[in-house]
C-alpha positions, 0 to 999 in steps of 0.5 A, a space after each residue: 399779282 398786283 390785287 394779291 400784293 395790294 390785299 396783303 399790304 391793306 390787311 396789315 395797314 390799319 383799317 381803323 383808327 381812333 383817338 390819338 389827337 392831343 387831349 384825346 385818348 391815345 391812339 387805337 387802331 385795327 387791321 384786316 385781321 380783325 372779325 370778317 377782314 380776314 376774309 380779304 387776307 384769305 382771298 388775297 392768300 389763295 389769289 397768290 396760290 392760284 397765280 402760282 399753280 400752273 407754275 407748280 404743275 407740269 400741265 395746265 391747271 383747270 383751277 386757274 380760270 375766271 370762276 375762281 378769281 371771281 369766287 375770291 373777289 366776292 368772298 373778299 368784297 363780303 369780308 370787307 363789306 361786313 367788316 365795313 359795317 361792323 366799323 360803321 356800328 362801332 363809330 370808327 367812321 366818326 371824323 371831324 374832317 374829311 381828309 381823316 377818312 384816307 389817313 385814319 384807315 389806309 389799309 381799308 382803302 388800300 384793301 378796297 382798291 385790291 378787290 377793285 383790281 381783282 374783281 376786273 382781272 377776273 372779269 378780263 379773264 372771263 372776257 378772253 377767248 377759251 384756251 386751246 
């Protein structure tokens, strides 16, 4: 659940920001709803659906297993990676100080942390003994 919330928050926050300093162009930014970043948002929504699915059904649900979470993590990583390559090609990572990586693109990093947590959760679910 924490992973899905971090992914949703990460998609809303800026994934890139250029300009905005004195003497530069006004600040321009974009979030996770652009380009392949939408895959991260879709992975977050699908993760929330998978988490709540057992509560909505009256009996155990077969989709609530590790392969489903692993597939969502792979889709999210794919979206984050493709969007990162797109941003790299457009010059959005051009910074003057190393600290700007965190302040100019917080959504990208929060989404990455959410994907790490989702990937780890899929691994943990896979290593559990089978349900009886």
